[in-house]
C-alpha positions in Angstrom: 136.4 -50.8 239.9 134.1 -48.0 238.8 133.2 -44.9 240.9 129.8 -46.2 241.9 131.5 -49.3 243.4 133.9 -47.2 245.4 131.2 -44.9 246.7 128.7 -47.6 247.5 130.2 -51.1 247.7 127.0 -52.5 249.2 125.1 -51.5 246.1 127.7 -53.1 243.9 127.5 -56.3 246.0 123.7 -56.3 245.7 123.8 -56.0 241.9 126.3 -58.8 241.7 124.1 -61.1 243.9 121.0 -60.2 241.8 122.9 -60.9 238.6 124.1 -64.3 240.0 120.6 -65.3 241.1 119.4 -64.5 237.6 122.1 -66.6 236.0 121.3 -69.5 238.3 117.6 -69.2 237.5 118.2 -69.2 233.8 120.7 -72.0 234.4 118.0 -73.9 236.2 115.7 -73.4 233.2 118.4 -74.8 231.0 119.1 -77.7 233.3 115.6 -79.1 233.1 115.3 -78.2 229.4 118.5 -80.1 228.5 117.5 -82.9 230.8 114.4 -83.2 228.6 115.6 -82.7 225.1 119.2 -84.1 225.4 117.7 -87.2 227.0 115.7 -87.6 223.8 118.6 -86.7 221.5 120.8 -89.4 223.1 118.6 -92.1 221.6 117.0 -90.6 218.5 119.7 -92.1 216.2 119.0 -95.7 217.2 115.2 -94.8 217.5 115.1 -93.5 213.9 117.0 -96.6 212.9 114.5 -98.9 214.7 111.7 -97.1 212.8 113.4 -97.8 209.5 115.7 -94.8 208.8 119.2 -95.3 207.4 122.5 -93.5 208.0 121.9 -90.8 205.4 118.4 -90.2 206.5 119.4 -89.9 210.1 122.2 -87.5 209.2 119.8 -85.4 207.0 117.1 -85.3 209.7 119.6 -84.3 212.3 121.2 -81.7 210.0 117.8 -80.4 208.9 116.8 -80.0 212.5 120.0 -78.1 213.2 119.5 -76.0 210.0 116.0 -74.9 211.1 117.1 -74.7 214.7 119.8 -72.3 213.9 118.3 -70.7 210.8 115.2 -69.4 212.6 117.5 -67.5 214.9 118.1 -65.1 212.1 114.5 -64.0 212.7 113.9 -64.6 216.4 117.0 -62.6 217.4 116.3 -59.5 215.4 112.6 -59.8 216.2 113.3 -59.7 219.9 115.5 -56.6 219.5 113.0 -54.9 217.3 109.9 -55.6 219.5 111.6 -55.7 222.9 109.5 -58.8 223.7 112.4 -60.9 225.0 110.4 -62.9 227.6 107.4 -63.7 225.4 109.5 -65.0 222.6 111.7 -67.0 225.0 108.6 -68.5 226.7 107.0 -69.4 223.3 110.2 -71.3 222.3 110.4 -73.3 225.5 106.7 -74.2 225.4 107.1 -75.6 221.9 110.3 -77.5 222.8 109.0 -79.0 226.0 105.8 -80.1 224.4 107.1 -82.0 221.4 109.7 -84.2 223.2 107.3 -86.4 225.1 105.2 -86.7 222.0 108.0 -88.8 220.4 106.5 -91.6 222.5 103.5 -91.6 220.2 105.5 -91.6 216.9 104.7 -94.7 214.9 107.0 -94.0 211.9 110.3 -92.3 211.2 108.8 -89.4 209.3 106.5 -88.5 212.3 109.5 -88.8 214.6 111.6 -86.7 212.3 108.9 -83.9 212.2 108.9 -83.8 216.1 112.7 -83.8 216.2 112.8 -80.8 213.8 110.0 -79.0 215.8 112.1 -79.5 219.0 115.0 -77.8 217.3 112.7 -75.0 216.1 111.6 -74.3 219.7 115.2 -74.0 220.8 115.9 -71.6 217.9 113.0 -69.3 218.9 114.1 -69.0 222.6 117.9 -69.0 222.5 118.8 -65.5 221.1 116.4 -63.5 223.4 117.4 -65.7 226.3 121.1 -65.2 225.7 120.6 -61.5 225.2 118.8 -61.3 228.6 121.6 -63.4 230.2 124.3 -61.1 228.8 123.0 -58.3 231.0 124.4 -60.2 234.0 127.8 -60.5 232.4 128.8 -56.9 233.4 128.7 -57.8 237.0 130.0 -61.4 236.8 132.2 -61.4 233.7 130.9 -62.8 230.3 132.9 -66.0 230.5 131.8 -66.7 234.1 128.1 -65.8 233.5 127.8 -68.0 230.4 130.1 -70.6 231.8 127.9 -71.1 235.0 124.8 -71.1 232.8 126.3 -73.6 230.4 127.6 -75.8 233.2 124.0 -76.2 234.6 122.8 -76.7 231.0 125.3 -79.5 230.4 124.7 -81.2 233.8 121.0 -81.4 232.8 122.2 -82.9 229.5 124.1 -85.4 231.6 121.2 -86.6 233.8 118.7 -86.8 231.0 120.6 -89.4 229.0 121.4 -91.3 232.2 117.7 -91.6 233.0 117.1 -92.8 229.4 119.9 -95.3 229.8 118.4 -96.6 233.0 115.0 -97.1 231.3 116.6 -98.9 228.4 118.6 -101.2 230.7 115.6 -102.1 232.8 113.2 -102.2 229.8 115.1 -103.2 226.7 114.2 -101.2 223.6 111.3 -99.4 225.5 112.1 -96.1 223.7 108.6 -94.9 224.0 108.6 -95.2 227.8 111.8 -93.2 227.9 110.3 -90.4 225.9 107.1 -90.4 228.0 109.1 -90.1 231.3 110.8 -87.0 229.9 107.5 -85.1 230.4 108.4 -84.8 234.1 111.5 -82.6 233.7 109.6 -80.7 230.9 106.9 -79.6 233.4 109.6 -78.6 236.0 111.4 -76.5 233.4 108.2 -74.6 232.5 107.7 -74.0 236.2 111.2 -72.5 236.7 110.7 -70.5 233.6 107.6 -68.9 235.2 109.5 -68.1 238.4 112.3 -66.4 236.4 109.8 -64.3 234.4 108.1 -63.1 237.5 111.3 -62.5 239.5 113.2 -60.7 236.7 110.6 -59.0 234.3 113.3 -56.5 233.0 116.7 -58.2 233.0 118.3 -55.2 231.2 118.2 -53.5 234.6 120.9 -55.8 235.8 123.4 -54.0 233.6 124.8 -50.8 234.9 124.0 -47.7 232.8 127.7 -46.9 232.4 128.5 -50.3 231.1 125.6 -50.3 228.7 126.8 -47.1 227.1 130.2 -48.6 226.1 129.7 -50.7 223.0 132.2 -51.7 220.4 129.8 -51.4 217.5 126.8 -49.1 218.2 125.5 -49.1 214.7 126.2 -52.6 213.6 128.5 -55.6 213.8 132.2 -55.0 213.7 134.5 -56.7 211.2 136.0 -59.0 213.8 132.4 -60.3 214.5 132.2 -61.6 210.9 135.7 -63.0 210.9 134.9 -64.8 214.2 131.7 -66.1 212.6 133.7 -67.6 209.7 135.8 -69.5 212.2 132.8 -70.8 214.1 131.2 -71.9 210.8 134.2 -74.0 210.0 134.2 -75.5 213.5 130.5 -76.4 213.1 130.9 -77.9 209.7 133.4 -80.4 211.0 131.5 -81.3 214.2 129.5 -84.5 213.7 126.0 -84.7 215.3 125.8 -87.2 218.1 122.9 -89.1 216.6 125.2 -90.0 213.6 128.0 -90.9 216.1 125.6 -93.1 218.0 124.5 -94.8 214.8 128.1 -95.5 213.9 128.8 -97.0 217.4 125.8 -99.4 217.1 126.4 -100.3 213.4 130.1 -101.0 214.0 129.3 -103.0 217.2 131.5 -100.7 219.3 128.9 -99.7 221.8 125.5 -101.3 222.4 122.3 -99.3 222.0 121.7 -99.5 225.8 125.1 -98.0 226.5 125.1 -95.2 224.0 123.2 -92.8 226.3 126.0 -93.3 228.9 128.6 -92.1 226.4 126.4 -89.1 225.7 126.1 -88.4 229.4 129.9 -88.5 229.7 130.2 -86.0 226.9 127.7 -83.6 228.5 129.4 -83.9 232.0 132.7 -83.0 230.4 131.1 -80.1 228.6 129.6 -78.9 231.9 132.8 -79.0 233.9 134.7 -77.5 231.0 132.3 -74.6 230.8 132.9 -73.6 234.4 136.7 -73.8 233.9 136.9 -72.3 230.4 134.5 -69.5 231.3 136.7 -68.3 234.1 139.8 -68.7 232.0 138.1 -66.8 229.1 137.5 -63.8 231.4 141.2 -63.8 232.2 142.9 -64.7 228.9 140.2 -63.7 226.3 139.9 -64.9 222.8 143.4 -66.5 222.6 142.0 -69.4 224.8 140.0 -70.6 221.8 143.0 -71.6 219.8 144.2 -74.5 221.9 140.6 -75.5 222.7 139.7 -75.7 219.1 142.9 -77.6 218.2 142.2 -80.2 221.0 138.6 -80.7 220.0 139.7 -81.6 216.4 141.1 -84.8 217.8 137.6 -86.3 218.4 137.0 -87.5 214.9 139.8 -90.1 214.4 139.1 -91.4 217.9 135.4 -91.7 217.5 135.2 -93.0 213.9 138.3 -95.2 213.7 139.0 -96.3 217.3 137.8 -99.1 219.6 135.8 -98.7 222.8 138.5 -96.9 224.8 139.5 -94.6 221.9 135.8 -93.8 221.3 135.4 -92.9 225.0 138.4 -90.5 224.8 137.0 -89.1 221.5 133.6 -88.5 223.2 135.3 -86.6 226.0 137.0 -84.3 223.4 133.7 -84.0 221.5 131.9 -83.0 224.8 134.6 -80.4 225.7 134.3 -79.0 222.2 130.5 -78.8 222.5 130.8 -77.0 225.8 133.2 -74.4 224.3 130.8 -73.7 221.5 127.8 -73.2 223.8 129.6 -71.1 226.5 132.6 -69.2 225.3 131.2 -68.4 221.8 128.2 -66.4 223.1 130.4 -64.8 225.8 132.8 -63.5 223.0 129.9 -62.3 220.8 128.4 -60.4 223.7 131.6 -58.4 224.0 131.6 -57.3 220.4 128.2 -55.6 220.0 125.9 -53.0 221.6 123.6 -54.4 224.3 120.6 -53.3 222.3 121.8 -55.5 219.3 122.8 -58.6 221.2 119.8 -60.8 220.4 120.3 -59.9 216.7 124.0 -60.7 217.0 123.3 -64.0 218.7 120.6 -64.8 216.1 122.7 -64.0 213.0 125.8 -65.7 214.4 124.1 -68.9 215.4 121.9 -68.9 212.3 124.9 -68.9 209.9 126.7 -71.3 212.2 123.8 -73.7 211.9 123.8 -73.6 208.1 127.4 -74.5 208.1 126.6 -77.3 210.6 123.8 -78.6 208.4 126.0 -78.7 205.3 128.8 -80.4 207.3 126.3 -83.0 208.7 125.1 -83.9 205.3 128.6 -84.2 204.0 129.7 -86.4 207.0 126.6 -88.5 206.6 127.3 -89.2 203.0 131.0 -89.9 203.7 130.1 -92.5 206.4 128.7 -94.7 203.6 131.9 -94.3 201.5 134.9 -94.2 203.9 135.4 -93.5 207.6 138.8 -92.2 206.7 137.3 -89.6 204.5 135.0 -88.6 207.4 138.0 -88.1 209.6 139.9 -86.1 207.0 136.9 -83.8 206.3 136.2 -83.2 210.0 139.8 -82.6 211.1 140.5 -80.4 208.0 137.5 -78.2 208.8 138.4 -77.8 212.4 142.1 -76.9 211.6 141.0 -74.4 208.9 139.0 -72.6 211.6 142.3 -71.8 213.3 143.2 -69.3 210.6 140.3 -66.8 211.0 140.2 -67.5 214.8 143.9 -66.6 215.0 143.3 -63.4 213.1 140.4 -62.5 215.4 142.6 -63.2 218.4 145.4 -61.1 217.0 143.0 -58.2 216.3 141.5 -58.4 219.8 145.0 -58.4 221.4 146.1 -55.5 219.2 143.0 -53.5 220.0 143.5 -54.1 223.7 147.1 -53.0 223.5 146.3 -49.9 221.5 143.4 -49.0 223.8 
């Protein structure tokens, strides 16, 4: 407890409540955003297949979307730090993303649908680094793991209800993909409304972070060495993590899960990710980086279950896949936020996720090509990549523990 908290506990309590309200507002934005775009992503694999795309095409489109969706963060993050226009850049990204998803209902060919899918990823790329930088200002009062964990839980719960809505539409109206995409305009409008409320209520989120905390940065003039080592671990994790559209395509092609049921599997994954984010966020604040070692090891088990198993094994694999996705979206940014100066966080998030996305793209292309050759090779590639990530991750953990002990 700092001196200001001892002198004026009411002021500290007020800052904490304001920080929590901001996290919940940003979480509400993410809830409806994920409701919209994850609802669409739960069916774009079968939808592209229906429009004539094959496995390799679906994998390349998904990977290209992730490449652009992460690569643009190399510019949106530093741009936000350089200009200080965190809210305008965030709003622009959300506007693009929430507009293109319902337009998938009008796509008449797979190239048009592919373009819209890639634009949706671009919108996410534009808004994520400045949004995460603003969100990180609340972590001083709540704890980085808790702040990002609560936000990611709401994010993932939105990603649960979106696919469930889509699944209900497909069950009632078989193969009516366009109707499903059109209905996603409703949560898109709600998201933009919540976004407007958040902008008006918190025009300067940096004020949520106490001055004393803002002055203590691990790397005032750049990114520390452990940031880059940690990034190499995340890149290996991303390379071995198959995109869900390809998993969904495999389910349908192998006759494991029907196209109408695929969104339910995706909803299960997102629900697991949401609950895991709440739990793992609190544990991260308590145990730190070392928590990532067992979580990464556990997530590596998704591949053999998803690509080689039957219905029950695939369901367990999807649970592990969802938990891994939740870790990547919640604990990873919480850890990055601890490593850099507050004024450089958007840049740090942008560079980190940009390089991570390039690795994900290359891994997605490799996995897509291997699906047509051998599912055993897919599993070997994926598991090997995840296990290799434990080496730099272990070094980062050891360095972090060593620094804490020496400090």
